[in-house]
ZAZABA-986759 format. One record per atom (N, C-alpha, C): x, y, z; residue in one letter. Coordinates in steps of 0.2 Angstrom, whole numbers, plus 5000, padded with zeros to 4 digits. Example, Ala and Ser with C-alpha at 12.3 -4.5 7.8 and 13.67 -1.06 7.14 Angstrom:
// ZAZABA-986759
506649725039A;506249785039A;506649845039A;506449895035S;506849955036S;506450005039S;
This chain:
// ZAZABA-986759
491551504947M;491051464950M;490351504950M;489751484949N;489151514950N;488951514957N;488651574958A;488351584965A;487951524968A;487551494964R;487151444966R;487551374967R;487251334971S;487651274972S;487751234966S;488251204965P;488451154959P;488051094960P;487951054955F;487550994955F;487950934958F;488650934957L;489050884959L;489650904962L;489950874967S;490550894970S;491050834970S;491550844967V;492150784967V;492650804972V;492850754976V;493250764982V;493950724980V;494450754980I;495050724978I;495550734984I;495750674988P;496150684993P;496850674990P;497350704993C;497950714989C;498550714994C;498950664994Y;499550664997Y;500250644994Y;500650694992D;501250674989D;501150644982D;500650674978A;500450644972A;500650684966A;501150734966A;501350774962A;501350744955A;501750684954P;501750654947P;501050634944P;500550634948F;499950604945F;499350654945F;499350704949L;498750744951L;498450774945L;498950814941A;498650844935A;498250784930A;498450724929E;498150684925E;497450664929E;497350654935A;496850644938A;496350704937A;496550764938L;496150824937L;495850824930L;496350814925A;496150804918A;495550764916A;495650704920S;495050654919S;494450674921S;494450714927V;493850744930V;493550804925V;493950834922F;493750894919F;493550874912F;493650814910A;493550784903A;492850754903A;492550754909Q;491850724910Q;491350764906Q;491350824905G;490950854900G;490350874904G;490350874911L;489850904915L;490050974918L;489751024916D;489851094917D;489751114925D;489251084928D;489051114934D;489351064940D;490051064940V;490351014944V;490851064949V;490951054955E;491451084959E;491951034960E;492651044960V;493151004961V;493551024967V;493550974972I;493850994979I;494550954979I;495150984980V;495750944981V;495850954988V;495950904992V;496150914999V;496950885000V;497350945000D;498050925000D;498150905008D;498350845009D;498450815016D;499150815018D;499450875019G;500150885021G;500650855016G;500550865010S;501050855005S;501650895005S;502250865004T;502850895004T;503150904997T;502850884992D;503050874985D;502850934981D;502450984983G;502151034979G;501451014976G;501250954978S;500450944976S;500050994976S;500051034982G;499551084983G;499551144978G;500151154975E;500351204971E;500151184964E;500151124963I;499951094956I;499151114955I;498851084961A;498151104961A;497951174960A;498251214964R;498151294964R;498151314957R;498651294953R;498851324947R;498451284941R;498151234942Y;497851184937Y;497251224934Y;496751244937D;496251274934D;495851314940D;495551374938P;495251414944P;494651384946P;494451334943R;493751304946R;493951244951R;494651234952V;494851194958V;494851224965V;494451204969V;494451224976V;495051184980V;495551224983L;496151194986L;496051194994L;495951144998L;495951145005L;496751115007L;496951135012S;497551115014S;497551095022S;497751045024Q;497751025031Q;498450985033Q;498650975039P;499150935041P;498950865039P;499450825038N;499350755036N;498950715041N;498350685040A;497950655043A;497650585041A;497850575034G;497550515032G;497050525026G;496950475022I;496450485016I;495850495019I;495550455025A;494850465026A;494750535029A;495250565033A;495050635036A;495150675030A;495550665024A;495550715019A;494850715015A;494650655014R;493950655010R;493350685015R;493450675021N;492950705026N;492950785026N;493550805025A;493650875024A;493350905018A;493450865012G;493150885006G;492350885006G;492050835009V;491350825010V;491150885014V;491450905019A;491250965024A;491151025020A;491651035015R;491651095010R;491151085004R;490951035003A;490551014996A;489851054997A;489651084992R;488951124992R;488451084988R;488551034985S;488051004980S;487750944983S;487150924980P;486750864982P;487050794980P;487550794976W;487950734974W;488650734975W;488850674977L;489650674979L;489950614975L;490650624972A;490950574970A;491650584973A;492150534973F;492850544975F;493250514969F;493850534970L;494450504966L;495050514969L;495450464970D;496150474973D;496550504968D;497050544970A;497450594966A;497950544961A;497950484963D;498450444958D;498050404953D;497350414953D;496950364948D;496650414943D;496250374939L;495950414933L;495150394932L;494750434930W;494150414928W;494150404921W;493750354919T;493650344911T;493150394908T;493250394902E;492750444898E;492050424899E;491650474901G;490950464903G;490750434909G;491250434914S;491250394920S;490650424925S;490650494925L;490150524929L;489450514926L;489350534920R;488750524917R;488450454917R;488850404916S;488550334916S;488350314923S;488650344928R;488450324935R;487850364937R;487850434935L;487250474936L;486650434933L;486750414926D;486150384923D;485950314927D;486450274929A;486350214932A;485950214939A;486150274943V;485850284949V;485150304949V;484950354944Q;484350384942Q;483850334939Q;484150274937A;483750224933A;483450174939A;483750184945V;483550124950V;483050174955V;482450154955P;482050194960P;482250184967P;482350244971G;482550234978G;483250234979G;483650234974A;484350214974A;484750274977A;485150264982D;485550324985D;486150334981D;486450284978G;487150294975G;487250234971G;487950224968V;488050174963V;488850164964V;489050094963F;489750084962F;489750054955F;490350084952G;490450054945G;491050004946G;491249984940A;491949944940A;492549984939A;493049954941L;493749974939L;494149934936L;494749954933Q;495249924930Q;495849944932Q;496349904935Q;496949914937Q;497449924931Q;497949964932F;498549974927F;499149984930F;499649964927L;500349984929L;500550054927L;500750084931C;500950154929C;501550154924C;501450194918P;502050184914P;502650224916P;502650254921R;503250284924R;503750234927R;503450184929L;503850134932L;504450104928L;504950094932E;505450054928E;505349984927E;505549954921P;505349884920P;505449844925P;506049844928A;506249794934A;505749804940A;505549864941A;505049874947A;504349854945A;504149864939A;503549834937A;503549764937A;503949734935A;504049654935A;503949624942A;504049674947R;503949634954R;503249644957R;502849684953I;502249704956I;501649654953I;501349624957D;500849574955D;500149614956D;499749614950Y;499049644950Y;498649614945Y;497949624946D;497449594942D;497249644938D;497249644931P;497049694926P;496249684924P;495949634927T;495349614925T;494849664928T;494449694923P;493849734926P;493449704930P;493249744936Q;492849714941Q;492449764944Q;491849754946V;491449794950V;491749794957V;491849854960A;492249864966A;491949924971A;491949904977R;491749954982R;492350004984R;492650034979F;493150084980F;492750154980F;493150204983A;492850264983A;492850294976A;493350284972G;493350314966G;492850284961G;492450224963T;491950204958T;491350224961T;491250254967L;490550284970L;490350344968L;489750344967L;489350414966L;488750404971L;488650454975L;488050454978L;487750524981L;487150514984R;486850584986R;487150604993R;487250664993R;487650694999R;487250675005R;486550685005E;486250665011E;486250595013E;486350545008A;486450475010A;487150465013A;487650505011F;488350495014F;488250515021F;487950575023L;487850595028L;487450545033L;486950515031R;486650465034R;487050415037R;487550385032A;488050335035A;488550355039A;488650425038G;489250455043G;489850455039G;490350495041P;490950515038P;491350445038P;491950455034F;492450395035F;492750395041F;492950335043D;493350335050D;494050355049D;494250405052A;494850445051A;495450405055A;495250355059S;495750315063S;495950265059S;495750255053L;495950195049L;496350215044L;496950195043K;497350215037K;497250185031K;496950125031V;496650075026V;496050045028V;495650015024G;495049985026G;494450025027G;494550105026E;494050145027E;493450135023E;493450105017M;492850095013M;492550035015M;492849985018L;492549925021L;492149955026L;492349985031D;491950015037D;491450055034D;491550105030W;490950145028W;490450115025W;490550055020V;490050025017V;489649985022V;489949955027S;489649925032S;489049965035S;489350025037R;488850075040R;488350095036R;488550105029A;487950125024A;487450075024A;487650005024E;487149955023E;486749955030E;486949965035L;486649965042L;486050035042L;486350085039A;485950135038A;485350135033A;485350075029G;484850065024G;484950095018G;485550125016L;485650145010L;485650095004L;485350114999T;485250064992T;485850084988T;486350044987L;486850064982L;486850014977L;486650044970A;486650004964A;487349984962A;487449944957T;488049924954T;488049934947T;488549954943L;488649964937L;489249924934L;489149884928E;489749844927E;490249874922E;489949944920R;490449974915R;491150004920R;491650004917V;492250034920V;492250104920V;492250124926V;492150204927V;492850224930V;493350184933M;493950214936M;494450174934M;495050204932R;495650154931R;496150174937R;496350114940R;496750124947R;497450114945R;497850154946R;498550164945R;498950124950R;499350074947I;499750044952I;500450064951I;500750094956H;501350124955H;501950114960H;501750064965G;502250044969G;502250074976G;501950144976S;501850174982S;501150194984S;500650154982N;499950164983N;499850164991N;499350194993T;499250205000T;499250135004T;498950075001V;498950015004V;499649985004V;500050004999L;500749974999L;501250015003L;501050085004R;501450125008R;501450105016R;500850075018Q;500750055025Q;501149995027Q;501449995033P;501849945036P;501349885036P;501549825034A;501049765033A;500649755040A;501049755046A;500649745052A;500149805053A;500249865052A;499849915053A;499249905049A;499349895042G;498849895037G;498349835039G;498649775041N;498249715042N;497849735048N;498149765053A;497749785059A;497149825058A;497249875053D;496649915051D;496149875048D;496349835043Y;495849795040Y;495449745044Y;495849715049L;495449675053L;495049715058L;495249775060R;494849815065R;494249835061R;494249845054A;493649865051A;493249815049A;493549755048L;493049695047L;492749675053L;493049675059K;492749655065K;492149705067K;492249765065A;491749815067A;491149805063A;491249785056A;490649765052A;490349705054A;490649655056I;490349595059I;489949605065I;490249645070D;489949665076D;489249705074D;489249745069R;488649785068R;488049735065R;488249685061K;487849645058K;487549595064K;487949575068R;487749535074R;487249575079R;487449635080A;487049675084A;486349685081A;486349695074L;485749705071L;485349645070L;485649585069A;485249525070A;484949515076A;485249525082R;485049525089R;484449565090R;484549635088A;483949675088A;483349645085A;483449615078A;482849595074A;482549535078A;483049495082G;482749435085G;482349465091G;482549505094D;482249535101D;481549555098D;481549595093V;480849625090V;480349565089V;480649515085R;480249455084R;479949425090R;480349415095E;480149385101E;479649415105E;479749495105A;479249535108A;478549535104A;478549525098V;477949525094V;477649455095V;
């Protein structure tokens, strides 16, 4: 790694993703951008994921922490990042060819934009047994989505919105986007597929007990609604004062 700060930092949270991590890393290094640092945050894995990251490439920075959830892992990666641009990729997903370059071009083409969300496409993991695959319902249609893996943004903009809420096991992006909007961030959209989301039956959303996952989503949604209401009340007070 050069002594100067890299241009872009990629943060990859990882929890027991040994079967997929090497493919995720390969999709990052295939982007063709040289001045990029890759930070893998091993979130208490027990399957040797951290060792895979350590051996994969000397350019990979490995952080290890006790299991604290995907939001906390992303926050740890951001704290270590040294560049003006941030991107995220979950350890079981893949970026498409040219993903980073297309997002950089898109955000730089919009005056004042702080970041950009691209589109994703879900796919069934080829490792799944046919019987298990048949039980999984998913939508393979490409769609612009506010997923961490489709986001690229300026580091200072991320800091303005604040870190991911580590108390949420799921719904952390819903919460973060709400705060980003409240902070006045301008997030563009790109219809090109920049990420392939792997459906393998043990994704974070599927791993969480239904009651706990639903509670986190509802809590994130309520917080977003409360922020909008507070902003509307504040705007009303200002109009009345004027």
